N, C-alpha and C positions, 0 to 999 in steps of 0.2 A: 334680955335683947333690947338695944334701943329702938326708939320709934322710927329711926334713918333705916336701920337694918331691917326692920319689920316690913316696912313699907317696900324695901328693896326686894326682899324675898317674895313678897306677894305678887309684885310686879313681874320677876322672873318666872314665877309659876304660870303667870297670864301670857307671858310672850311665849313660852314654850308649848303651851296647851294650843295655842293660836298661831302656828308656826305658818310661814309663808303669808303673813298678812300685815305689811309694813304700815299702811294706813291706820289700822286699828292699833297697832303697836304705839304709833305716835299719837294718837288720841288720848290712849291710856295713859301713856307716859305724862302727858301735860296735866291729867288729873291728879294722877300720883304725886306728881312735885307739890302739889298743894296738900296733900293728905298727912305729910309729916307733922307740920304745924297744927292739923285738926286733931290728931291723935295725941300731941303733946298736951293739948288743953282737955280733950275728951277721949281717954284710952278706951271706953267701952266701946267705941265705933269698930275696933278691931274683933270684938267678941263674936261668937256664933257664926263665923265664916261671913260676915256681913259684906265685907268688901270683895271676897271671892264670889259670892252670890250675884253682886251688882255687876261684876265683869262677864258674868256668864248669861247669855240670852235666854229667857224663859223658853222661847221657841224658835228654831231656825228652820225655814221651808224652803226647799229648793225643788222646782218642778219643770218639766220640758213643756215648751211652747211651741207646737207645730203650726205652720200656717202656709198659705198657698199664695204666690204672687200672682200679678195680673198675666204672665205668659204661663201659668199653670205649673210652675216649678215649686216643689215643696222645700220649706226651710224649717230648720230646728234651731230655736233660741233656748236659753236657759233663764227661767224667772226665779226672783228671790222674794221672800218677805222674812224679816228678822224682827220678831216680837220680842223686843229687848226687856223693858221692865213695865208693868201695868200697876205698880204700887199706888200712884196718884190718880189711876183713871185709865181708860181704854188706850190702847197703844195708839200713837199719833205720829206720823211721819210721811214724807212723800214717796213717790214712785219715781225712779229715773230710768229712762230709756236711753243708753249710752254703750257704744261698744266696750267702753273700760270698765262696765260694770261687772263686779266679781263679788265673792262672799265677803272677802275683807273689806271692800270699799263699803259694801252695805252695812257691815258690823261698825264700821268706823263712824258712818252717819247715824246709826241707831243709837251708839253709844253716846255720842254729842248729844242727841236729841233728848236723851234722859234729862240732862241738865237743863238745856235749853228751855224745854217745857216746863220743868220746875221752876224755874226763874220767872216765867211769866206769871205764876201765881193762879194759873188756872188748872182745873181737875183732868189732866191728861197726862198719860205716861208716854214712853219713848219706842218708836219704832221706825223701821224704813225698809225700802223693797225696790223692785226695779228688774230690769233685764238688760242683756247684752244686744238687744235689738237697737238698730240705727235706723231711726226715723228719716234722717236726711236723703232725699232723692227717692223716697216711695211715694207713690200715689195716695190719694185719699182712701181709695178702695182697699189698698194693701195696708195701711195703718189701721183702717176699721177691722179688716179680719185679724190682723195681729191683736190688736186690744180685745177683741171677742174671744179669742183662743187663750190670751193670758187671763181673762176674768172668768173663764170656764173653769180654771183650777182655782185663782185666787178666791172666790166667792164662798167656797166653803170654810174659809179662815178668816173672814171679816164680818163686821156687823157694828150698827151704831154704839153697842155696849162692849165690843170686843176690840176691835181694831177699825180706825177711820183713816184710810190712805188719803194722800192728797197729791198735788203735782211736785215735780222736780225738773231737773234738766231733761228736755226731750218729751214732756208730759206737760200741756198746756190744756186750755180749755175744750179743744177738739178731742183730745185724747180722754180727757176726764168725762166728756159726754158718750163717747163709744164705750168706755168702761162701765159708766151707769147705765147705759142702755142694756148692756148684756146682763149686768147684775139684776136689774129690774125684770128681765126675761126670764132667768134662770129661777129666781126667787118668788116671782109672781107677787111681788109686794113694792111699794113705792116708799122705800127707806131713805128718805132724803140725806139723813144724817151719816150714811154710810161711806159717803165721799165728800171731800170738801174741794173747793176750787170750781164749783159748778157755775153754769151759765146763770145770769141774773134772771132770765125767764123761767127758770126751773129749780129754784132752791139755793141759788149762790148768793154771796154777800158782796155788798158794795165794798170797794177799798181792796178785795181779795189780791187782785191782780197787782195792784200797787203797794201791797202791805210791806213786804220785804225791803224794798228800795226805800219807802217811806219812814220804815222802822230805823233802818241805820242812820238816816239824816237826822231823824229826832234824836237818837242816841249820841251821835257826835255833836249835835248842838248842845246837849245836857252835859258832854265833856267839857266843852268850851266854856260853858256857863261856870262849871265848877272850878275852871280856871280864871274867872272872872274876865271871859271874853265871849266872843259870840260868832256865828257864822257869817255876819255881816261883812261883805267885802272880801271874804276869805276865798283864795283861789283852792279849786279841789279838783283832783284827779280821780277819775272813777274807770278802773278796768272792767271789761266786759261791755255788752251792747244788749244785753238779753232783758227780760222784764226788771230784774234787780238794779242793773245799772241804770236803765231809762228813768226808773221811777225814783230811784236815789237822785239822779240829776235834777228831776222835777222838783222835789221837795227841797233840794238844796237851793235851787233858784228860789222858791217860794219863801225860803227863810233867810234869804239875802246873800247867799254865797255865789260863787262864779263857777261852774263846772267848765273846765277848759280842755279836758281830754278824755278819750274814749277809745275802746278796743275791742277787736274781735280777733279770731284765729289768723287773719290775714296781715295784721298788723295794728297799728294805732294812729288816731288822728289828734291834732292838736288846733284848738281854735281860741286864740289868746282873748278874742272879745267874747267869749261864752258860747258854750255849743247851742246851737239852733234846735231846740227839743223837738218841735213839729217836723223838721226836716229829718231829724234822727229816727224819730217813730215812722216817718214815711217809709224810709229806707229798710229799716229793720221789720217794722209790723206790718207794712202793707206789702213792699216789694219783696221782702225777705231777701234784700241784697247785702253786698259787702259794704264795710263801713268807709272803704276808698271812695265811694260814690259821693260821700259828702264833700270830700275835698275837690271832687269833679264839679260841684254844683257851687261851693262857695271858695271865691279866689283867694282870700286871705288865709284860709286854712290849710294845713299841710297833713299829708298822710305818710307816715313812716312804715314800710313793709318789714323791716327788720330792726331789732333792737328792742328795748324795754319801755314800756310806758312810764315806768317808775324813773327814768331818766328826766322826766319833764318836773321842773321845780314847782312847788306846791305848797300851800299852807296845811291842807287836809289830804289825807289819802285814804281812798275807800276801794279795797281789793273786792271785786264783785263777780269775778270769773268762776274759777276754779280752785281746787286745793293745790297748796304748794306753788302758788304763782308767784310770790313774792319772797325771795330768797335772802342770804345774808347781804350778798354784794348789793342787791336793789335797796334793801334796808340802810345799808351804809350809805349809799347815794341820796335817798330822801333825808336823812339827817344831816349830811353835807349840805344840802340845799335849803334846809330850814323847816322842815315838815314839823308841825306843832301837835298834830293828833292823828292816829290811824285807828279806823274801825272796820272790822272785817264784815262785809256784806254776804261772802260767800263762806261755805263750811271749811275751815281750817284752810285758807288760802296762803297763810305766813308760813313758813318753815319754823322750826324750833330756833335755829340760828337767827333768823330774821327777828323773832320775837325779842331774843336776848339783846339785839343791837338796839332795838327800841327802848328796852327796859335800861340798858346800861347808859343811854343817852338820855333818860329821863323825859323820853317822848309818850305822852298818853297813848297807850294801846289798849285796844277793847277787842276781845276775842269774839268769834262768831256766836257762840253759845248765849253772849248776852246782846251783842250789837244787831245780829240778824234775826231776832227771835219774833220779829214783826209778823212775818208770813204765818207761822204757826199760830200765833196769837189770834190773828184775824181769822184763821181756820177756826179756831175754838170759838170764836164770836158766831161764825157760821153755824156752828153745831148748835149754839144756842138759840140760833134763829129757827133751825129746822125743829129742834125740840119743842119750842114754844108755837109753831106754826106761824112765825112772824117775819118781818122783812123790815129793816131799819134804812135810813136815808144815808146818803154818803157823808155828809158832815157829821152826824151822830156817830157813825161808825170810825171815822178818821179820829174825832175825839177820843173815842175809847182806845184806839189804837196807841195815840199819842199819850194818853195817861198810863198804858201799860207800860211803854218805854221808858218813861220817867219812873214809874216804880221799879223796874228793872235796874236803872241806872243808881237808885236811891239804895236798893238792897245790895247792889254790888259793892259800892261806894262804902256803905255802912259795915258791911261784912268785912271788907279789906282792914278798915279801921279797928274794928274789934279784936281781929286776931295779929294787931300789930304791924300792919302793912298798909298804911294809908296811902291811896291813890293808885294801888297795884289792882287794875281791872282783871287781870288773868286769875290771881288768887281769889280776889274777891267773888268771882263768877263761879270759879270752880268749888269753893267752899260753900257759897250759898245754895248752890244746886245740889251738892252732895248732902249737906245735912238735912235739907228737906226731904229729900228721897230716904236718905238713911232713917231718920225718925220715924217715918210712915213703914219702913220695912220692921223696924223693930216692933212697932204695934202690932204687925199683923203676924209677927211669929217666923218661925223658919219654914218658909214655903218657897 
């Protein structure tokens, strides 16, 4: 059997075994696309059911989360934790609170996390979790009660040597605080390393809030450098306006780029003179308002309630919102408008068809498992500080982050070249992550 047929057969088994989980199928298909060339070079990776084991989570936990709202009504949500692969270290990955959360989405995120974490070079495995709870419109007391109920079940499955969750969509410093408080109460121990994304006054790390956004900016700067260019003077479009987008914009500005567009679920704004970052932070982090308020304050800016942010011409595109937000049509528009580099700040924000458009047009495209690894990398740095009872300064932690992102870029580029696909960041990231995890799995035996 040819390696192509071998990979296709294994993928079909995975697809059928995980029916009704399209996001997971998409994530697996992207990795499987890179496996043929790996098996052509190293056929032993198909032995002992290694690929099949890699695609099957070590543990999938689903639990009931009952909680009481401020009016005394009882609600029941569903909680998830998928502990995917711990061959490199304790499971590491965020918790997402959003109505769209289901098992398939958590599995897709956890599967991506395996390879993303491997690329950082740090000793962490892959996992993910969350709930279909929607924190929007809920009071502080309601969010606290939900987090406490969620942790009442989750606490028995996590620990600093077992599984270390962090935040994700809908889970910020507030939620991490409530979760940690309940964990501490239930276990009667101050286990700082059990959660990351903590407050700076009680075990958190400098740069953690900024890390994913900073990381994607560092990565795209390395991409441009490899093409004998730089971010200096480049126009940049950043989708989203949460933590990732805001701090990607901040670091883009620090590196000399000009972020000209940002978005939220209500539409997108364009400020050709460069987004006023302090105003954006005020609207989103303080007021928790809509991005349209920016255009109400800045006369020369414009807000577009409908349409696609990717219609805005730019040199660099950073999708930092959610999965599958950048489709084939949007990719074609970006290419037609002369985009030079695209780096994913969110998890799988580009559809497979969109990715193919960029590759066919020879546009440098970096997948999320490489470009947005800054968040989990800094979480691992927070774990280091907790383990050593230490606390690092902002500049030192930022330097560590920049070094990690450079290292990911170097490994990705070198691996793509080694396997005969120079400049292909997708294959480079997939193969580099896979080989590291696969080698460790072989060493540990069939477990």
